[in-house]
N, CA, C and O atoms as a DFTB+ gen file, in Angstrom:
572 C
 N C O
     1  1      24.035      -7.073       5.763
     2  2      22.667      -6.771       5.420
     3  2      22.068      -7.973       4.684
     4  3      22.726      -8.592       3.848
     5  1      20.815      -8.292       5.005
     6  2      20.132      -9.410       4.365
     7  2      19.635      -9.016       2.986
     8  3      19.399      -7.841       2.704
     9  1      19.480     -10.019       2.133
    10  2      18.889      -9.804       0.815
    11  2      17.595     -10.600       0.763
    12  3      17.593     -11.786       1.093
    13  1      16.495      -9.978       0.356
    14  2      15.188     -10.632       0.292
    15  2      14.888     -10.993      -1.150
    16  3      15.307     -10.290      -2.070
    17  1      14.177     -12.066      -1.348
    18  2      13.856     -12.499      -2.704
    19  2      12.411     -12.176      -3.040
    20  3      11.579     -11.997      -2.151
    21  1      12.129     -12.106      -4.303
    22  2      10.771     -11.951      -4.801
    23  2      10.371     -13.210      -5.559
    24  3       9.764     -13.135      -6.627
    25  1      10.719     -14.373      -4.995
    26  2      10.355     -15.623      -5.648
    27  2       8.849     -15.814      -5.571
    28  3       8.188     -15.353      -4.641
    29  1       8.329     -16.507      -6.575
    30  2       6.909     -16.802      -6.631
    31  2       6.522     -17.621      -5.411
    32  3       7.198     -18.588      -5.059
    33  1       5.440     -17.231      -4.775
    34  2       4.986     -17.946      -3.592
    35  2       4.237     -19.224      -3.952
    36  3       3.850     -19.987      -3.067
    37  1       4.032     -19.462      -5.249
    38  2       3.353     -20.676      -5.685
    39  2       4.367     -21.713      -6.158
    40  3       4.388     -22.836      -5.654
    41  1       5.210     -21.342      -7.125
    42  2       6.157     -22.316      -7.691
    43  2       7.596     -22.092      -7.224
    44  3       8.476     -22.901      -7.517
    45  1       7.836     -21.001      -6.500
    46  2       9.154     -20.616      -6.013
    47  2      10.115     -20.216      -7.131
    48  3      11.324     -20.150      -6.911
    49  1       9.584     -19.945      -8.337
    50  2      10.406     -19.477      -9.446
    51  2      10.591     -17.966      -9.388
    52  3       9.931     -17.271      -8.616
    53  1      11.496     -17.479     -10.215
    54  2      11.782     -16.047     -10.264
    55  2      10.620     -15.303     -10.908
    56  3      10.125     -15.706     -11.961
    57  1      10.190     -14.227     -10.281
    58  2       9.110     -13.415     -10.820
    59  2       9.673     -12.173     -11.510
    60  3      10.774     -11.721     -11.198
    61  1       8.899     -11.630     -12.454
    62  2       9.224     -10.341     -13.052
    63  2       8.895      -9.252     -12.034
    64  3       7.862      -9.305     -11.367
    65  1       9.765      -8.286     -11.926
    66  2       9.571      -7.132     -11.060
    67  2       8.888      -6.076     -11.934
    68  3       9.554      -5.411     -12.728
    69  1       7.585      -5.918     -11.799
    70  2       6.801      -5.064     -12.690
    71  2       6.843      -3.610     -12.240
    72  3       7.199      -2.736     -13.031
    73  1       6.488      -3.332     -10.991
    74  2       6.469      -1.966     -10.462
    75  2       6.862      -1.999      -8.985
    76  3       6.411      -2.859      -8.229
    77  1       7.692      -1.066      -8.598
    78  2       8.028      -0.872      -7.187
    79  2       7.126       0.244      -6.679
    80  3       7.436       1.423      -6.849
    81  1       6.019      -0.123      -6.061
    82  2       5.019       0.846      -5.636
    83  2       5.574       1.761      -4.551
    84  3       5.391       2.977      -4.602
    85  1       6.255       1.171      -3.568
    86  2       6.806       1.952      -2.460
    87  2       7.921       1.143      -1.804
    88  3       7.836      -0.082      -1.712
    89  1       8.960       1.831      -1.351
    90  2      10.036       1.124      -0.663
    91  2      10.705       2.046       0.349
    92  3      10.979       3.213       0.069
    93  1      10.963       1.492       1.537
    94  2      11.742       2.170       2.571
    95  2      12.876       1.223       2.938
    96  3      12.647       0.172       3.537
    97  1      14.077       1.591       2.586
    98  2      15.233       0.715       2.803
    99  2      15.737       0.205       1.469
   100  3      15.380       0.739       0.419
   101  1      16.545      -0.803       1.505
   102  2      16.875      -1.638       2.652
   103  2      17.905      -0.988       3.558
   104  3      18.902      -0.417       3.116
   105  1      17.619      -1.102       4.835
   106  2      18.552      -0.689       5.865
   107  2      19.027      -1.949       6.584
   108  3      18.470      -3.029       6.385
   109  1      20.029      -1.813       7.400
   110  2      20.576      -2.992       8.065
   111  2      19.542      -3.726       8.907
   112  3      19.551      -4.956       8.960
   113  1      18.646      -2.984       9.571
   114  2      17.691      -3.642      10.470
   115  2      16.244      -3.396      10.110
   116  3      15.358      -3.686      10.914
   117  1      15.975      -2.869       8.929
   118  2      14.584      -2.703       8.503
   119  2      14.505      -2.582       6.983
   120  3      15.435      -2.123       6.319
   121  1      13.382      -3.002       6.474
   122  2      13.126      -2.922       5.038
   123  2      11.636      -3.153       4.826
   124  3      11.086      -4.147       5.300
   125  1      10.990      -2.249       4.124
   126  2       9.576      -2.382       3.791
   127  2       9.397      -2.081       2.319
   128  3      10.020      -1.168       1.779
   129  1       8.543      -2.853       1.676
   130  2       8.216      -2.532       0.292
   131  2       6.860      -3.082      -0.109
   132  3       6.334      -4.014       0.500
   133  1       6.312      -2.476      -1.152
   134  2       5.111      -2.967      -1.826
   135  2       5.455      -3.010      -3.295
   136  3       5.886      -2.012      -3.872
   137  1       5.259      -4.191      -3.910
   138  2       5.633      -4.396      -5.314
   139  2       4.541      -5.130      -6.076
   140  3       3.739      -5.871      -5.507
   141  1       4.541      -4.901      -7.368
   142  2       3.754      -5.733      -8.273
   143  2       4.737      -6.678      -8.942
   144  3       5.727      -6.250      -9.536
   145  1       4.447      -7.971      -8.838
   146  2       5.307      -9.020      -9.375
   147  2       4.483      -9.894     -10.309
   148  3       3.256      -9.938     -10.220
   149  1       5.178     -10.589     -11.206
   150  2       4.466     -11.484     -12.125
   151  2       5.310     -12.730     -12.387
   152  3       6.491     -12.633     -12.720
   153  1       4.693     -13.896     -12.234
   154  2       5.363     -15.165     -12.498
   155  2       4.892     -15.696     -13.851
   156  3       3.726     -16.052     -14.014
   157  1       5.795     -15.744     -14.804
   158  2       5.455     -16.242     -16.134
   159  2       5.121     -17.729     -16.108
   160  3       4.267     -18.180     -16.870
   161  1       5.781     -18.497     -15.242
   162  2       5.536     -19.935     -15.161
   163  2       4.118     -20.237     -14.667
   164  3       3.475     -21.164     -15.160
   165  1       3.634     -19.466     -13.707
   166  2       2.297     -19.690     -13.135
   167  2       1.223     -18.831     -13.805
   168  3       0.031     -19.058     -13.597
   169  1       1.634     -17.852     -14.604
   170  2       0.721     -16.881     -15.210
   171  2      -0.148     -16.204     -14.151
   172  3      -1.363     -16.075     -14.298
   173  1       0.515     -15.781     -13.090
   174  2      -0.205     -15.107     -12.011
   175  2       0.616     -13.919     -11.515
   176  3       1.841     -13.978     -11.411
   177  1      -0.100     -12.846     -11.217
   178  2       0.533     -11.657     -10.678
   179  2       0.305     -11.581      -9.183
   180  3      -0.509     -12.310      -8.616
   181  1       1.047     -10.677      -8.560
   182  2       0.952     -10.549      -7.114
   183  2       1.197      -9.106      -6.705
   184  3       2.118      -8.456      -7.199
   185  1       0.377      -8.620      -5.811
   186  2       0.625      -7.359      -5.117
   187  2       1.181      -7.778      -3.765
   188  3       0.442      -8.288      -2.922
   189  1       2.468      -7.569      -3.550
   190  2       3.144      -8.068      -2.347
   191  2       3.616      -6.907      -1.477
   192  3       4.260      -5.974      -1.955
   193  1       3.285      -6.985      -0.202
   194  2       3.815      -6.061       0.799
   195  2       4.698      -6.863       1.730
   196  3       4.314      -7.931       2.206
   197  1       5.868      -6.345       1.981
   198  2       6.891      -7.035       2.759
   199  2       7.374      -6.111       3.863
   200  3       7.514      -4.905       3.656
   201  1       7.628      -6.675       5.034
   202  2       8.166      -5.887       6.131
   203  2       9.186      -6.708       6.901
   204  3       8.900      -7.822       7.339
   205  1      10.373      -6.151       7.060
   206  2      11.400      -6.727       7.928
   207  2      11.707      -5.694       8.995
   208  3      12.070      -4.558       8.689
   209  1      11.558      -6.096      10.253
   210  2      11.825      -5.210      11.368
   211  2      12.769      -5.920      12.327
   212  3      12.339      -6.749      13.129
   213  1      14.029      -5.602      12.243
   214  2      15.033      -6.223      13.075
   215  2      15.073      -5.680      14.493
   216  3      15.929      -6.076      15.285
   217  1      14.155      -4.778      14.822
   218  2      14.118      -4.194      16.156
   219  2      13.076      -4.847      17.061
   220  3      12.975      -4.481      18.232
   221  1      12.296      -5.808      16.546
   222  2      11.243      -6.411      17.370
   223  2      11.842      -7.231      18.500
   224  3      12.929      -7.795      18.378
   225  1      11.118      -7.281      19.583
   226  2      11.502      -8.082      20.734
   227  2      10.998      -9.497      20.493
   228  3       9.886      -9.680      19.998
   229  1      11.806     -10.506      20.839
   230  2      11.428     -11.897      20.615
   231  2      10.047     -12.170      21.215
   232  3       9.784     -11.852      22.375
   233  1       9.180     -12.761      20.407
   234  2       7.837     -13.092      20.853
   235  2       6.823     -11.981      20.671
   236  3       5.621     -12.213      20.800
   237  1       7.290     -10.774      20.372
   238  2       6.380      -9.641      20.205
   239  2       5.601      -9.771      18.903
   240  3       4.376      -9.655      18.889
   241  1       6.308     -10.008      17.830
   242  2       5.726     -10.246      16.508
   243  2       6.829     -10.844      15.650
   244  3       7.989     -10.904      16.058
   245  1       6.451     -11.285      14.458
   246  2       7.454     -11.836      13.553
   247  2       8.349     -10.725      13.033
   248  3       7.894      -9.608      12.784
   249  1       9.598     -11.035      12.875
   250  2      10.535     -10.034      12.361
   251  2      10.347      -9.841      10.856
   252  3      10.614      -8.757      10.337
   253  1       9.886     -10.890      10.143
   254  2       9.603     -10.802       8.710
   255  2       8.125     -11.124       8.488
   256  3       7.636     -12.164       8.927
   257  1       7.424     -10.224       7.807
   258  2       6.012     -10.453       7.493
   259  2       5.776     -10.149       6.019
   260  3       6.333      -9.200       5.467
   261  1       4.936     -10.977       5.391
   262  2       4.599     -10.816       3.982
   263  2       3.085     -10.903       3.831
   264  3       2.443     -11.811       4.359
   265  1       2.526      -9.934       3.097
   266  2       1.109      -9.940       2.767
   267  2       1.009     -10.000       1.248
   268  3       1.830      -9.412       0.544
   269  1      -0.001     -10.714       0.745
   270  2      -0.065     -10.937      -0.686
   271  2      -1.508     -10.941      -1.183
   272  3      -2.417     -11.424      -0.509
   273  1      -1.690     -10.392      -2.372
   274  2      -2.973     -10.474      -3.076
   275  2      -2.674     -10.845      -4.524
   276  3      -1.756     -10.308      -5.143
   277  1      -3.461     -11.767      -5.044
   278  2      -3.304     -12.228      -6.424
   279  2      -3.807     -11.159      -7.387
   280  3      -4.819     -10.509      -7.128
   281  1      -3.098     -10.982      -8.494
   282  2      -3.519     -10.117      -9.594
   283  2      -3.624     -10.974     -10.853
   284  3      -2.777     -11.835     -11.090
   285  1      -4.637     -10.747     -11.642
   286  2      -4.774     -11.477     -12.902
   287  2      -3.718     -11.000     -13.894
   288  3      -3.148      -9.918     -13.752
   289  1      -3.476     -11.828     -14.895
   290  2      -2.537     -11.443     -15.960
   291  2      -3.003     -10.161     -16.638
   292  3      -2.188      -9.294     -16.954
   293  1      -4.309     -10.037     -16.862
   294  2      -4.847      -8.821     -17.500
   295  2      -4.579      -7.587     -16.635
   296  3      -4.247      -6.524     -17.159
   297  1      -4.721      -7.723     -15.322
   298  2      -4.448      -6.586     -14.440
   299  2      -2.961      -6.227     -14.427
   300  3      -2.611      -5.047     -14.398
   301  1      -2.091      -7.228     -14.448
   302  2      -0.651      -6.948     -14.507
   303  2      -0.323      -6.249     -15.825
   304  3       0.468      -5.306     -15.843
   305  1      -0.924      -6.704     -16.928
   306  2      -0.713      -6.041     -18.221
   307  2      -1.181      -4.589     -18.178
   308  3      -0.547      -3.709     -18.761
   309  1      -2.302      -4.341     -17.478
   310  2      -2.791      -2.969     -17.343
   311  2      -1.797      -2.120     -16.552
   312  3      -1.546      -0.969     -16.909
   313  1      -1.234      -2.674     -15.491
   314  2      -0.207      -1.944     -14.732
   315  2       0.978      -1.620     -15.636
   316  3       1.487      -0.499     -15.624
   317  1       1.412      -2.599     -16.415
   318  2       2.575      -2.389     -17.306
   319  2       2.337      -1.260     -18.313
   320  3       3.242      -0.474     -18.595
   321  1       1.131      -1.183     -18.848
   322  2       0.860      -0.205     -19.903
   323  2       0.367       1.146     -19.385
   324  3       0.593       2.169     -20.031
   325  1      -0.299       1.166     -18.234
   326  2      -0.941       2.402     -17.783
   327  2      -0.199       3.124     -16.660
   328  3      -0.544       4.260     -16.337
   329  1       0.812       2.492     -16.055
   330  2       1.555       3.152     -14.974
   331  2       2.282       4.347     -15.579
   332  3       3.110       4.183     -16.476
   333  1       1.979       5.540     -15.096
   334  2       2.426       6.753     -15.787
   335  2       3.827       7.230     -15.430
   336  3       4.364       8.099     -16.117
   337  1       4.436       6.693     -14.381
   338  2       5.776       7.149     -14.011
   339  2       6.818       6.412     -14.844
   340  3       6.810       5.182     -14.886
   341  1       7.720       7.143     -15.510
   342  2       8.747       6.478     -16.322
   343  2       9.800       5.745     -15.483
   344  3      10.507       4.882     -16.002
   345  1       9.910       6.078     -14.195
   346  2      10.851       5.375     -13.315
   347  2      10.040       4.462     -12.381
   348  3      10.048       4.631     -11.162
   349  1       9.354       3.507     -12.978
   350  2       8.407       2.643     -12.265
   351  2       9.066       1.727     -11.235
   352  3       8.373       1.153     -10.394
   353  1      10.388       1.581     -11.286
   354  2      11.074       0.766     -10.278
   355  2      11.625       1.598      -9.124
   356  3      12.289       1.066      -8.234
   357  1      11.351       2.905      -9.138
   358  2      11.828       3.799      -8.082
   359  2      10.796       3.847      -6.958
   360  3       9.872       4.659      -6.994
   361  1      10.956       2.978      -5.962
   362  2       9.995       2.882      -4.873
   363  2       9.934       4.098      -3.969
   364  3       8.990       4.237      -3.191
   365  1      10.911       4.977      -4.052
   366  2      10.908       6.190      -3.249
   367  2      10.363       7.395      -3.993
   368  3      10.338       8.502      -3.453
   369  1       9.928       7.190      -5.223
   370  2       9.406       8.289      -6.042
   371  2       8.115       8.822      -5.422
   372  3       7.290       8.052      -4.932
   373  1       7.949      10.132      -5.448
   374  2       6.755      10.732      -4.872
   375  2       5.901      11.424      -5.923
   376  3       5.194      12.388      -5.630
   377  1       5.976      10.915      -7.163
   378  2       5.128      11.453      -8.229
   379  2       3.669      11.061      -7.958
   380  3       3.417      10.160      -7.158
   381  1       2.712      11.721      -8.609
   382  2       1.306      11.390      -8.379
   383  2       0.979       9.910      -8.633
   384  3       0.139       9.341      -7.936
   385  1       1.627       9.286      -9.611
   386  2       1.341       7.878      -9.890
   387  2       1.797       6.976      -8.751
   388  3       1.036       6.113      -8.312
   389  1       3.013       7.155      -8.268
   390  2       3.488       6.330      -7.155
   391  2       2.666       6.576      -5.882
   392  3       2.348       5.630      -5.162
   393  1       2.328       7.817      -5.608
   394  2       1.533       8.142      -4.422
   395  2       0.160       7.482      -4.517
   396  3      -0.295       6.877      -3.546
   397  1      -0.510       7.587      -5.667
   398  2      -1.837       6.969      -5.826
   399  2      -1.746       5.457      -5.697
   400  3      -2.575       4.840      -5.027
   401  1      -0.751       4.857      -6.328
   402  2      -0.605       3.400      -6.260
   403  2      -0.370       2.954      -4.818
   404  3      -0.962       1.971      -4.371
   405  1       0.473       3.652      -4.101
   406  2       0.747       3.265      -2.719
   407  2      -0.476       3.477      -1.830
   408  3      -0.851       2.587      -1.066
   409  1      -1.097       4.653      -1.925
   410  2      -2.266       4.940      -1.090
   411  2      -3.369       3.908      -1.296
   412  3      -4.009       3.489      -0.331
   413  1      -3.597       3.497      -2.529
   414  2      -4.655       2.519      -2.777
   415  2      -4.211       1.098      -2.430
   416  3      -5.041       0.272      -2.052
   417  1      -2.926       0.803      -2.552
   418  2      -2.450      -0.543      -2.214
   419  2      -2.554      -0.806      -0.709
   420  3      -2.745      -1.949      -0.294
   421  1      -2.429       0.234       0.104
   422  2      -2.528       0.084       1.550
   423  2      -3.936      -0.361       1.947
   424  3      -4.102      -1.117       2.904
   425  1      -4.945       0.104       1.215
   426  2      -6.333      -0.221       1.540
   427  2      -6.782      -1.580       0.999
   428  3      -7.843      -2.073       1.381
   429  1      -5.998      -2.183       0.124
   430  2      -6.365      -3.482      -0.449
   431  2      -6.202      -4.570       0.595
   432  3      -5.195      -4.627       1.300
   433  1      -7.217      -5.445       0.686
   434  2      -7.114      -6.587       1.594
   435  2      -6.102      -7.572       1.023
   436  3      -6.246      -8.044      -0.104
   437  1      -5.075      -7.875       1.816
   438  2      -4.057      -8.839       1.416
   439  2      -3.992      -9.929       2.475
   440  3      -4.249      -9.676       3.652
   441  1      -3.651     -11.139       2.056
   442  2      -3.523     -12.267       2.967
   443  2      -2.135     -12.265       3.581
   444  3      -1.131     -12.184       2.873
   445  1      -2.086     -12.356       4.910
   446  2      -0.776     -12.479       5.555
   447  2      -0.328     -13.924       5.398
   448  3      -1.053     -14.856       5.746
   449  1       0.871     -14.096       4.871
   450  2       1.381     -15.426       4.592
   451  2       2.249     -15.935       5.727
   452  3       2.993     -15.169       6.340
   453  1       2.154     -17.227       6.007
   454  2       3.045     -17.798       7.019
   455  2       4.478     -17.786       6.516
   456  3       4.724     -17.870       5.313
   457  1       5.418     -17.681       7.439
   458  2       6.824     -17.630       7.042
   459  2       7.297     -18.953       6.456
   460  3       8.149     -18.972       5.568
   461  1       6.743     -20.069       6.955
   462  2       7.143     -21.390       6.494
   463  2       5.906     -22.262       6.316
   464  3       4.825     -21.919       6.796
   465  1       6.064     -23.389       5.626
   466  2       4.998     -24.374       5.504
   467  2       4.301     -24.333       4.162
   468  3       4.539     -23.424       3.366
   469  1       3.436     -25.313       3.897
   470  2       2.813     -25.451       2.580
   471  2       1.840     -24.333       2.230
   472  3       1.634     -24.047       1.050
   473  1       1.237     -23.695       3.231
   474  2       0.283     -22.626       2.938
   475  2       0.968     -21.401       2.330
   476  3       0.313     -20.588       1.678
   477  1       2.264     -21.263       2.536
   478  2       2.995     -20.133       1.945
   479  2       3.021     -20.235       0.425
   480  3       3.027     -19.219      -0.270
   481  1       3.035     -21.449      -0.084
   482  2       3.147     -21.660      -1.516
   483  2       1.842     -22.175      -2.113
   484  3       1.826     -23.165      -2.845
   485  1       0.765     -21.498      -1.793
   486  2      -0.530     -21.898      -2.319
   487  2      -1.382     -20.662      -2.583
   488  3      -1.442     -19.756      -1.751
   489  1      -2.044     -20.625      -3.749
   490  2      -2.953     -19.503      -4.006
   491  2      -4.300     -19.689      -3.312
   492  3      -5.114     -18.766      -3.289
   493  1      -4.544     -20.881      -2.742
   494  2      -5.830     -21.165      -2.102
   495  2      -6.065     -20.202      -0.940
   496  3      -5.222     -20.059      -0.054
   497  1      -7.206     -19.556      -0.959
   498  2      -7.557     -18.644       0.109
   499  2      -6.870     -17.299       0.065
   500  3      -7.100     -16.454       0.930
   501  1      -6.029     -17.089      -0.933
   502  2      -5.309     -15.814      -1.053
   503  2      -6.266     -14.718      -1.497
   504  3      -7.156     -14.961      -2.312
   505  1      -6.090     -13.536      -0.976
   506  2      -6.871     -12.372      -1.387
   507  2      -6.629     -12.080      -2.857
   508  3      -5.599     -12.445      -3.423
   509  1      -7.597     -11.416      -3.457
   510  2      -7.497     -11.030      -4.864
   511  2      -7.644      -9.517      -4.948
   512  3      -8.524      -8.930      -4.320
   513  1      -6.777      -8.900      -5.727
   514  2      -6.850      -7.460      -5.969
   515  2      -7.118      -7.231      -7.455
   516  3      -6.840      -8.092      -8.289
   517  1      -7.654      -6.080      -7.763
   518  2      -7.880      -5.686      -9.148
   519  2      -7.254      -4.318      -9.368
   520  3      -6.984      -3.575      -8.425
   521  1      -7.033      -4.011     -10.624
   522  2      -6.407      -2.754     -11.011
   523  2      -7.417      -1.920     -11.788
   524  3      -8.169      -2.441     -12.611
   525  1      -7.422      -0.629     -11.518
   526  2      -8.262       0.309     -12.265
   527  2      -7.407       1.512     -12.630
   528  3      -6.408       1.807     -11.974
   529  1      -7.817       2.198     -13.683
   530  2      -7.169       3.460     -14.054
   531  2      -8.202       4.555     -13.827
   532  3      -9.246       4.584     -14.478
   533  1      -7.899       5.454     -12.896
   534  2      -8.815       6.529     -12.537
   535  2      -8.076       7.851     -12.715
   536  3      -7.001       8.058     -12.152
   537  1      -8.665       8.734     -13.503
   538  2      -8.041      10.029     -13.798
   539  2      -6.629       9.859     -14.344
   540  3      -5.750      10.676     -14.070
   541  1      -6.413       8.787     -15.122
   542  2      -5.151       8.546     -15.770
   543  2      -4.085       7.879     -14.903
   544  3      -2.949       7.702     -15.342
   545  1      -4.452       7.504     -13.654
   546  2      -3.484       6.896     -12.745
   547  2      -3.930       5.489     -12.336
   548  3      -5.111       5.242     -12.095
   549  1      -2.965       4.581     -12.265
   550  2      -3.232       3.215     -11.824
   551  2      -3.516       3.206     -10.338
   552  3      -2.817       3.846      -9.553
   553  1      -4.567       2.463      -9.955
   554  2      -4.828       2.253      -8.534
   555  2      -5.271       0.810      -8.312
   556  3      -5.676       0.114      -9.243
   557  1      -5.185       0.382      -7.062
   558  2      -5.512      -0.984      -6.681
   559  2      -6.769      -0.998      -5.839
   560  3      -7.044      -0.062      -5.088
   561  1      -7.544      -2.097      -5.976
   562  2      -8.773      -2.270      -5.200
   563  2      -8.901      -3.728      -4.800
   564  3      -8.391      -4.625      -5.472
   565  1      -9.593      -3.942      -3.694
   566  2      -9.905      -5.322      -3.308
   567  2     -10.995      -5.832      -4.252
   568  3     -11.896      -5.093      -4.647
   569  1     -10.887      -7.105      -4.597
   570  2     -11.884      -7.698      -5.508
   571  2     -13.155      -8.014      -4.742
   572  3     -14.117      -8.518      -5.322
């Protein structure tokens, strides 16, 4: 089974794993997740959606795809303090907080990143997301 990293897409340093919004897997031939990450070196947060599909036919689509939206430090701090689920790293949790975070993260515009090359490690042109607390639950919105 492969292991995927959550390295910063800007500096390639290790990011803090803030919240596991949703996760399916990892399985031997598939893995999907949406996470909030934060790089202390770059002072930038990220709403990252990742998909690995080992069942794709060659040329049909990429087997690994990553979508990303930048989050401000203030928004990451809001996620840290306002996320209401005590098991915030449990991507399979179906509590109201995880469900709201996932449902709203799906609607956020995220930039699909190339698998290789200099554009993968650049915030230029990257989508931006913001965080709001509505009815006591954290949700994500496109900026």
